N, CA and C of each residue as an Amber inpcrd file, in Angstrom:
protein
   294
  16.2870000 -38.6580000  -5.7330000  15.1310000 -37.9140000  -5.9710000
  14.7200000 -36.7380000  -4.9410000  14.6070000 -37.2890000  -3.8600000
  14.3440000 -36.3250000  -2.6300000  15.1310000 -35.3760000  -2.6280000
  16.5580000 -35.5370000  -2.8840000  17.4670000 -34.5080000  -2.7790000
  17.1390000 -33.2650000  -3.8040000  16.5300000 -33.6690000  -4.7410000
  16.2550000 -32.6410000  -5.8560000  15.0810000 -31.9440000  -5.5340000
  14.0850000 -32.5420000  -5.0210000  12.8040000 -31.9300000  -4.6100000
  12.7550000 -31.0860000  -3.4230000  13.7540000 -31.3670000  -2.4750000
  13.8270000 -30.5270000  -1.1260000  14.1070000 -28.9740000  -1.3670000
  15.1090000 -28.6780000  -2.3340000  15.2990000 -27.3090000  -2.6210000
  14.2450000 -26.5420000  -3.2890000  13.6040000 -27.1380000  -4.0360000
  12.3160000 -26.8680000  -4.6370000  11.1680000 -26.4830000  -3.7540000
  10.9680000 -27.3790000  -2.8730000  10.0630000 -27.1020000  -1.8650000
  10.2910000 -26.0680000  -0.9200000  11.3370000 -25.9000000  -0.5170000
  11.9460000 -24.7760000   0.2920000  11.8590000 -23.5430000  -0.4330000
  12.1870000 -23.4040000  -1.5200000  12.1550000 -22.2060000  -2.3090000
  10.5020000 -21.7930000  -2.4040000   9.6780000 -22.8000000  -2.5000000
   8.1780000 -22.4840000  -2.6540000   7.6810000 -21.9600000  -1.3100000
   8.2450000 -22.5280000  -0.3440000   7.6840000 -22.0950000   1.0210000
   8.1540000 -20.6210000   1.2320000   9.3560000 -20.3390000   0.8990000
   9.8780000 -18.8820000   0.9840000   9.0010000 -18.1210000   0.1450000
   8.7060000 -18.2730000  -0.9540000   7.8150000 -17.4390000  -1.8760000
   6.5730000 -17.2070000  -1.2150000   5.8220000 -18.2860000  -0.8430000
   4.5440000 -18.1510000  -0.2510000   4.5520000 -17.4920000   1.0680000
   5.5560000 -17.6040000   1.8710000   5.6300000 -17.0490000   3.0810000
   5.8550000 -15.4530000   3.1220000   6.6990000 -15.0100000   2.0750000
   6.8950000 -13.6550000   1.8120000   5.6190000 -12.8590000   1.3530000
   4.8070000 -13.6480000   0.4370000   3.5630000 -12.9780000  -0.2040000
   2.5660000 -12.9360000   0.9480000   2.4890000 -13.9540000   1.8490000
   1.5390000 -13.8650000   2.9180000   1.7960000 -12.7010000   3.7510000
   3.1570000 -12.4210000   4.0600000   3.5080000 -11.3130000   4.9550000
   3.2700000  -9.8640000   4.4960000   3.1930000  -9.7920000   3.0620000
   2.9360000  -8.4420000   2.3890000   1.4310000  -8.0160000   2.7150000
   1.2490000  -6.6640000   3.0050000  -0.1450000  -6.3140000   3.0550000
  -0.8320000  -6.2320000   1.7900000  -2.0410000  -6.4120000   1.8010000
  -2.8850000  -6.3920000   0.4770000  -4.0980000  -5.6890000   0.7280000
  -4.5500000  -4.7640000  -0.0320000  -5.6700000  -3.9550000   0.0560000
  -6.5580000  -4.5350000  -1.0710000  -7.8600000  -4.8460000  -0.9160000
  -8.8000000  -5.3200000  -2.0300000  -9.3830000  -4.2380000  -2.5830000
  -9.3940000  -2.9140000  -2.0460000  -9.9730000  -1.8830000  -2.6990000
 -11.5880000  -2.0180000  -2.5140000 -12.0480000  -2.6100000  -1.5550000
 -13.5910000  -2.6620000  -1.4870000 -14.1410000  -1.3920000  -1.3540000
 -13.6430000  -0.4310000  -0.4890000 -14.0180000   0.5530000  -0.3500000
 -14.2290000   1.6530000  -1.6730000 -13.2720000   1.4220000  -2.6160000
 -13.2920000   2.1230000  -3.8100000 -14.0620000   1.4260000  -4.7620000
 -14.4630000   0.2630000  -4.8200000 -15.2880000  -0.7240000  -5.7780000
 -16.6020000  -0.0150000  -5.8370000 -17.2430000   0.3440000  -4.4560000
 -18.6270000   0.9620000  -4.5250000 -18.6240000   2.2840000  -4.8180000
 -17.6330000   2.9460000  -5.2100000 -17.6570000   4.5010000  -5.5040000
 -18.3290000   4.8780000  -6.6760000 -19.2740000   5.7430000  -6.6500000
 -19.9050000   6.1720000  -7.8130000 -19.7430000   7.7410000  -8.0040000
 -19.3430000   8.0950000  -9.1710000 -18.9280000   9.5000000  -9.3970000
 -20.1120000  10.0980000 -10.3710000 -20.3540000  11.4310000 -10.2020000
 -21.2920000  12.1630000 -10.9450000 -20.6700000  13.2860000 -11.5590000
 -21.0730000  13.7220000 -12.6220000 -20.5780000  15.0470000 -13.0950000
 -19.4890000  14.7260000 -14.1130000 -18.4630000  15.5720000 -14.3210000
 -17.5310000  15.6170000 -15.3950000 -16.2650000  16.0000000 -14.9970000
 -15.0980000  15.6870000 -15.5160000 -13.8580000  16.1400000 -15.2420000
 -13.1630000  16.5130000 -16.4950000 -12.2040000  17.1250000 -16.3390000
 -11.3990000  17.6650000 -17.4720000  -9.9380000  17.2490000 -17.2680000
  -9.4850000  16.4940000 -18.1970000  -8.0400000  15.7170000 -18.1090000
  -7.9740000  14.6790000 -17.1430000  -6.9430000  13.9840000 -17.0690000
  -6.9240000  12.9300000 -16.1500000  -5.8860000  13.2730000 -14.9620000
  -6.0710000  12.4370000 -13.9780000  -5.2400000  12.5870000 -12.7880000
  -4.1380000  11.7170000 -12.8790000  -2.8350000  12.2550000 -12.7070000
  -1.5970000  11.5270000 -12.9030000  -1.5170000  10.8300000 -11.5550000
  -0.3900000   9.8740000 -11.5990000  -0.0320000   9.1530000 -10.2790000
   0.4050000  10.1530000  -9.3700000   1.1340000  11.0600000  -9.8790000
   1.5950000  12.0790000  -8.9000000   0.6570000  13.0470000  -8.2670000
  -0.4800000  13.1860000  -8.9990000  -1.6810000  13.8730000  -8.3550000
  -2.2420000  13.0800000  -7.2840000  -2.4940000  11.8170000  -7.6760000
  -3.0590000  10.8440000  -6.5480000  -2.2620000  10.7130000  -5.3860000
  -0.9040000  10.5990000  -5.5950000   0.0590000  10.5480000  -4.2880000
  -0.0970000  11.8080000  -3.4890000  -0.1080000  13.0140000  -4.1510000
  -0.3510000  14.1950000  -3.3980000  -1.3530000  14.2450000  -2.6330000
  -2.6770000  13.7290000  -3.1620000  -3.9780000  13.7900000  -2.6380000
  -3.9440000  12.6830000  -1.3300000  -3.3070000  11.5170000  -1.5710000
  -3.1460000  10.5570000  -0.5540000  -2.2440000  11.0050000   0.6920000
  -1.2280000  11.7170000   0.2300000  -0.3720000  12.3930000   1.3680000
  -1.2480000  13.3670000   2.0200000  -1.9440000  14.2060000   1.4060000
  -2.6260000  15.3010000   2.1040000  -3.6680000  14.6360000   3.1240000
  -4.4250000  13.6300000   2.6300000  -5.3670000  12.8440000   3.4910000
  -4.6460000  12.3820000   4.7720000  -3.4640000  11.5600000   4.4300000
  -2.6830000  10.9020000   5.6440000  -2.2300000  11.9030000   6.5850000
  -1.7460000  13.1220000   6.2140000  -1.3680000  14.2210000   7.0660000
  -2.3960000  14.8220000   7.9810000  -3.6290000  15.0770000   7.3080000
  -4.6580000  15.2930000   8.0610000  -5.2410000  14.4190000   9.1650000
  -4.7700000  13.2080000   9.0440000  -5.0370000  12.2500000  10.0030000
  -3.9370000  12.1540000  11.0580000  -2.8160000  12.9590000  10.8280000
  -1.7650000  12.8460000  11.8530000  -0.6930000  11.9550000  11.5040000
  -0.5330000  11.4760000  10.1770000   0.3900000  10.7070000   9.7410000
   1.4610000  11.6130000   9.1500000   2.8230000  11.5070000   9.7480000
   3.8610000  12.3460000   9.2220000   4.5760000  11.6060000   8.0990000
   3.9870000  11.6400000   6.8220000   4.4000000  10.9520000   5.6990000
   5.4120000  11.9070000   5.0190000   6.4490000  11.4060000   4.4410000
   7.3630000  12.0200000   3.5960000   7.1270000  11.7950000   2.1600000
   6.6120000  10.6850000   1.7040000   6.1650000  10.3220000   0.4580000
   5.2780000   9.1310000   0.5010000   4.3820000   9.0550000  -0.5460000
   3.4550000   7.9960000  -0.5880000   3.3660000   7.4240000  -2.0830000
   2.8890000   6.3860000  -2.4240000   2.6920000   5.6840000  -3.5870000
   1.7560000   4.4500000  -3.3340000   0.8500000   4.0330000  -4.5500000
   0.2570000   3.0770000  -4.3770000   0.9870000   1.7020000  -4.7090000
   0.7580000   0.7250000  -3.8080000   1.5270000  -0.5050000  -3.8880000
   0.7010000  -1.5970000  -3.4300000   0.6030000  -2.6320000  -4.2290000
  -0.1680000  -3.9650000  -3.9650000  -1.6110000  -3.6130000  -3.7160000
  -2.3350000  -2.5520000  -4.0780000  -3.6380000  -2.2380000  -3.7450000
  -3.6970000  -1.3460000  -2.6320000  -2.6250000  -0.9080000  -1.9350000
  -2.5780000  -0.2950000  -0.7330000  -1.7750000   1.0770000  -1.0130000
  -2.0340000   2.0660000  -0.1170000  -1.0750000   3.1880000  -0.2070000
   0.1270000   2.9420000   0.7900000   1.1960000   2.7450000   0.3040000
   2.5480000   2.7060000   0.9290000   3.1300000   4.1550000   1.3660000
   3.0730000   4.3830000   2.6170000   3.7830000   5.6660000   3.0350000
   4.9320000   5.5450000   3.8750000   6.0230000   6.4430000   3.5140000
   7.0800000   6.3610000   4.2830000   6.9120000   7.5650000   5.3230000
   6.8530000   6.9340000   6.6760000   6.6620000   7.8280000   7.7760000
   7.7130000   8.0880000   8.7560000   7.9170000   9.3460000   8.9960000
   8.8830000   9.6520000  10.0570000   8.6810000   9.0530000  11.5050000
   9.5610000   8.6140000  12.0870000   9.3930000   7.8900000  13.4070000
  10.0250000   8.8320000  14.3890000   9.5450000   8.8240000  15.6620000
  10.1520000   9.8400000  16.7020000  11.6560000   9.6560000  17.0650000
  12.1500000   8.5420000  16.9350000  13.6760000   8.3030000  17.2000000
  14.3640000   8.8090000  16.0290000  13.8740000   9.1180000  14.9080000
  14.5270000   9.5580000  13.7410000  14.3700000   8.4020000  12.6760000
  14.5560000   8.8820000  11.4970000  14.4260000   7.8250000  10.2740000
  13.1200000   7.6050000   9.9500000  12.7870000   6.7860000   9.1150000
  11.4710000   6.4680000   8.5710000  11.0210000   4.8960000   8.4830000
   9.8970000   4.7280000   8.4060000   9.3960000   3.3120000   8.4590000
   8.2880000   3.4030000   7.2530000   8.1440000   2.1670000   6.7440000
   6.9190000   2.0830000   5.8640000   5.6960000   1.6180000   6.5490000
   4.5800000   2.4100000   6.2280000   3.3950000   1.9760000   6.7430000
   2.4070000   1.7450000   5.4750000   1.4650000   1.0140000   5.6720000
   0.4410000   0.7590000   4.5940000  -0.9110000   1.2680000   4.9480000
  -1.6930000   1.7540000   4.1110000  -3.0970000   2.1530000   4.3230000
  -4.0250000   1.7800000   3.3720000  -5.2960000   1.6670000   3.8120000
  -6.2830000   1.2750000   2.6570000  -6.8160000   2.4180000   2.0800000
  -6.9360000   2.4390000   0.8000000  -7.1560000   3.6960000  -0.0410000
  -8.7180000   3.9590000   0.1770000  -8.9640000   5.2090000   0.2710000
 -10.4740000   5.7070000   0.6070000 -10.6900000   5.8420000   2.0480000
 -10.3760000   4.7850000   2.7790000 -10.6040000   5.0050000   4.2340000
  -9.3020000   5.5490000   4.9470000  -8.1790000   5.3390000   4.3910000
  -7.0160000   5.6510000   5.1310000  -6.7030000   4.8780000   6.4500000
  -7.3780000   3.9040000   6.6230000  -7.0840000   3.0620000   7.8570000
  -5.7510000   2.3560000   7.5660000  -4.8100000   2.2330000   8.6990000
  -3.6340000   1.4850000   8.6500000  -3.9210000  -0.0980000   8.4210000
  -3.3110000  -0.6560000   7.4370000  -3.1870000  -1.9050000   7.2140000
  -1.8710000  -2.6850000   7.8700000  -2.1750000  -3.7330000   8.5930000
  -0.9410000  -4.2290000   9.3170000  -0.6040000  -5.5450000   8.5420000
């Protein structure tokens, strides 16, 4: 019986460990956002990603592409030694999430 439960428990630990390691943004900044006025049309994901990249670059982040992921902004950022790394930022505040 224990032989059959051990692999299942090990797998459960791996799942929870990887989920805890992933960054999560709760969107607290965006929840309190109030808009007034009107807009024509809808913003596409591409529009939002371009807007997020513009704000990150204004803050000195050398992002090559960005997307929303797990409630965060996932940015692929050039590193000084060459190559890229993933970095995560809070939408709205653009603070880095570790």
